[in-house]
VMD Tcl script that draws the C-alpha trace (Angstrom):
set ca {
  {-58.36 -12.90 -46.48}
  {-57.38 -9.90 -48.39}
  {-55.62 -10.15 -51.85}
  {-53.48 -6.45 -52.55}
  {-52.64 -5.03 -55.67}
  {-54.34 -2.78 -58.15}
  {-53.53 -5.82 -61.04}
  {-55.53 -8.15 -59.04}
  {-58.94 -8.52 -61.01}
  {-61.95 -10.88 -59.89}
  {-63.41 -10.14 -63.57}
  {-64.09 -13.41 -66.20}
  {-61.70 -11.58 -69.00}
  {-58.88 -10.46 -67.58}
  {-56.52 -7.67 -69.05}
  {-53.03 -7.86 -69.91}
  {-51.35 -6.03 -67.30}
  {-53.92 -8.08 -65.02}
  {-53.52 -10.74 -62.35}
  {-56.81 -13.24 -61.79}
  {-57.37 -13.25 -57.86}
  {-56.40 -16.92 -58.17}
  {-55.12 -16.75 -54.28}
  {-58.44 -16.00 -53.05}
  {-59.86 -19.07 -54.41}
  {-56.90 -21.33 -53.17}
  {-57.21 -20.48 -49.74}
  {-61.09 -20.54 -49.62}
  {-60.81 -23.77 -51.06}
  {-58.48 -25.18 -48.38}
  {-61.34 -24.44 -46.01}
  {-63.06 -27.82 -47.11}
  {-60.66 -29.84 -45.37}
  {-58.19 -27.56 -43.15}
  {-60.49 -26.62 -40.48}
  {-61.23 -22.93 -41.07}
  {-64.17 -20.84 -42.05}
  {-63.20 -18.30 -45.15}
  {-64.08 -14.47 -45.19}
  {-63.36 -12.76 -48.17}
  {-62.27 -9.42 -47.58}
  {-62.02 -8.57 -51.12}
  {-59.09 -6.85 -52.65}
  {-56.78 -4.04 -50.85}
  {-55.34 -1.15 -54.35}
  {-52.12 0.24 -53.81}
  {-53.22 3.50 -51.97}
  {-55.46 1.86 -49.55}
  {-52.84 1.49 -46.37}
  {-55.95 3.89 -44.26}
  {-58.46 1.52 -45.57}
  {-56.54 -1.70 -44.63}
  {-55.67 -0.27 -41.12}
  {-58.98 0.70 -40.49}
  {-60.43 -2.95 -42.06}
  {-57.77 -4.63 -39.27}
  {-59.45 -2.19 -36.68}
  {-62.89 -3.76 -37.41}
  {-61.47 -7.49 -37.38}
  {-59.58 -7.30 -33.95}
  {-63.09 -5.99 -32.62}
  {-64.84 -9.36 -33.77}
  {-64.98 -12.86 -33.44}
  {-62.42 -13.41 -36.32}
  {-59.08 -15.04 -34.91}
  {-56.52 -14.97 -38.13}
  {-56.45 -11.96 -40.57}
  {-54.35 -13.11 -43.85}
  {-53.14 -11.23 -46.86}
  {-51.49 -12.19 -50.00}
  {-49.12 -9.76 -51.49}
  {-47.69 -5.99 -50.19}
  {-45.40 -7.09 -47.53}
  {-42.12 -6.82 -49.50}
  {-39.79 -3.74 -50.14}
  {-42.00 -1.67 -53.01}
  {-43.61 1.36 -53.05}
  {-46.64 0.22 -52.56}
  {-45.77 -3.00 -49.79}
  {-48.01 -1.37 -47.27}
  {-48.68 -4.04 -45.16}
  {-46.10 -4.22 -42.88}
  {-46.13 -0.24 -42.09}
  {-49.74 -0.64 -41.06}
  {-49.37 -3.86 -38.90}
  {-46.68 -1.95 -36.71}
  {-48.90 0.84 -35.80}
  {-50.50 -1.65 -33.53}
  {-49.62 -2.71 -30.01}
  {-48.18 -6.26 -30.99}
  {-46.85 -9.15 -29.30}
  {-45.15 -11.01 -31.40}
  {-43.90 -9.53 -34.93}
  {-41.26 -11.13 -37.75}
  {-40.92 -10.17 -41.66}
  {-38.68 -12.45 -43.71}
  {-37.91 -15.59 -43.00}
  {-34.90 -18.01 -44.75}
  {-36.88 -20.06 -46.70}
  {-37.84 -20.24 -50.42}
  {-40.63 -19.92 -51.82}
  {-41.95 -17.28 -48.87}
  {-38.92 -14.76 -48.13}
  {-40.85 -11.56 -47.34}
  {-43.85 -13.64 -45.35}
  {-45.09 -11.67 -42.21}
  {-46.47 -12.45 -38.78}
  {-47.67 -10.63 -35.81}
  {-50.06 -11.50 -32.87}
  {-51.74 -8.55 -31.05}
  {-51.06 -7.93 -27.04}
  {-53.77 -9.38 -24.58}
  {-55.70 -10.64 -27.54}
  {-55.29 -13.75 -29.00}
  {-55.84 -12.56 -32.83}
  {-52.79 -12.90 -35.72}
  {-52.08 -11.95 -38.73}
  {-50.48 -13.36 -41.71}
  {-49.01 -11.59 -44.54}
  {-48.61 -13.64 -46.99}
  {-46.12 -12.98 -50.42}
  {-48.02 -12.47 -53.38}
  {-46.74 -14.95 -55.62}
  {-48.91 -18.01 -55.70}
  {-46.70 -20.43 -54.81}
  {-45.46 -18.17 -52.00}
  {-48.87 -18.45 -50.64}
  {-49.48 -21.63 -50.72}
  {-46.13 -22.70 -49.28}
  {-46.53 -20.10 -46.10}
  {-50.13 -21.08 -45.85}
  {-49.03 -24.81 -45.62}
  {-45.72 -24.13 -43.43}
  {-46.98 -21.32 -41.26}
  {-50.86 -20.57 -40.97}
  {-51.84 -24.40 -41.29}
  {-49.66 -25.42 -38.12}
  {-50.96 -22.02 -36.08}
  {-54.30 -23.20 -36.76}
  {-53.92 -26.84 -35.55}
  {-51.91 -24.80 -32.34}
  {-54.81 -22.71 -31.66}
  {-57.68 -25.74 -32.48}
  {-55.08 -27.90 -29.91}
  {-54.18 -30.30 -32.74}
  {-51.48 -32.63 -32.52}
  {-48.43 -31.16 -34.35}
  {-48.25 -32.69 -37.84}
  {-44.90 -34.85 -38.12}
  {-44.09 -35.22 -41.88}
  {-43.44 -38.66 -43.93}
  {-40.20 -39.67 -45.39}
  {-39.53 -40.68 -49.14}
  {-36.40 -41.65 -51.15}
  {-34.95 -39.06 -53.14}
  {-35.12 -39.65 -56.88}
  {-32.93 -37.17 -58.34}
  {-30.07 -35.70 -57.22}
  {-30.87 -31.64 -55.91}
  {-28.70 -28.70 -55.10}
  {-29.65 -25.43 -53.12}
  {-28.38 -22.54 -50.89}
  {-26.72 -24.12 -47.63}
  {-28.34 -21.27 -45.62}
  {-32.09 -21.71 -46.95}
  {-35.05 -24.12 -46.69}
  {-36.55 -25.20 -49.71}
  {-40.33 -25.98 -49.84}
  {-40.24 -27.79 -53.10}
  {-43.08 -28.81 -55.13}
  {-42.50 -32.53 -55.82}
  {-44.05 -35.98 -56.98}
  {-44.81 -38.71 -54.69}
  {-44.70 -42.33 -56.12}
  {-43.94 -46.20 -55.22}
  {-42.08 -48.48 -56.54}
  {-43.53 -52.35 -57.22}
  {-42.04 -53.54 -53.80}
  {-43.99 -50.02 -51.65}
  {-41.20 -47.97 -51.02}
  {-41.88 -44.57 -51.21}
  {-39.98 -42.20 -53.76}
  {-40.17 -38.30 -54.23}
  {-39.40 -36.52 -57.50}
  {-38.50 -32.91 -57.62}
  {-40.11 -31.03 -60.45}
  {-38.60 -28.88 -63.01}
  {-40.44 -25.07 -62.66}
  {-40.06 -24.50 -58.93}
  {-40.29 -21.03 -59.46}
  {-42.69 -19.10 -57.48}
  {-45.04 -18.00 -60.15}
  {-44.52 -21.26 -61.99}
  {-48.19 -22.98 -61.91}
  {-48.13 -26.05 -64.09}
  {-44.79 -27.89 -61.64}
  {-47.65 -27.04 -58.39}
  {-50.26 -28.77 -60.69}
  {-48.44 -31.85 -61.36}
  {-47.23 -31.89 -57.70}
  {-48.89 -33.88 -54.92}
  {-46.41 -33.42 -51.91}
  {-44.23 -30.61 -50.74}
  {-40.50 -31.78 -50.20}
  {-39.02 -30.15 -47.62}
  {-35.05 -29.77 -48.02}
  {-33.92 -28.37 -44.73}
  {-30.97 -25.70 -43.95}
  {-27.13 -26.66 -43.25}
  {-27.18 -29.01 -46.32}
  {-26.34 -27.74 -49.97}
  {-25.96 -31.18 -51.91}
  {-29.17 -34.08 -51.80}
  {-28.15 -36.86 -53.35}
  {-30.22 -40.09 -55.21}
  {-31.68 -42.36 -52.51}
  {-31.76 -39.97 -49.27}
  {-34.49 -39.84 -47.57}
  {-36.66 -36.38 -47.37}
  {-39.70 -34.93 -45.21}
  {-42.74 -35.21 -47.21}
  {-46.21 -32.88 -46.34}
  {-49.01 -33.76 -48.32}
}
mol new
graphics top color blue
foreach p $ca { graphics top sphere $p radius 0.5 }
foreach p [lrange $ca 0 end-1] q [lrange $ca 1 end] { graphics top cylinder $p $q radius 0.2 }
display resetview
């Protein structure tokens, strides 16, 4: 796992213009119950394009199955991950999916070897959502574990979104006195907002093809 950006810091005291390396700690914590071994690749700085290319070469010759980056996948001046990955001999590649959060996500598989790269957006909730709905299903697949199925809960509050986009929403699951599951979409859905993520206990998946979701509708939920 590689974090990216000059602004990322592992220091206890962080300057105002810097950001704590929280995504690395978060993904590492998931290894306790998501069936993978975490290796911290460190922080790639804005001009570490050649270093990243060399690290990829080294990693694909090792026993490592998946390389994950956080950040540097959008269209900015220092977003070098897509251009570096595309220099390799690939069998599969995509960048950008009609989802929120996490639209700039990147995925690639190397040709003739069972190794993959995931480039996750750097905002914390984007990283979390993309790991949950892209990396984790991939892990289940390569481990031969049955595909996860969502459970459903009734929507507590009306919600509207862009019809073309899938939304992964931070939500609170509760049950009524008669045992029915209810899901509440929390305020603060922006990909940089942590408070609503801490308050949530499920992801609500609001699929494409529908704009308005009314109170009482059944919504797919993932723990």
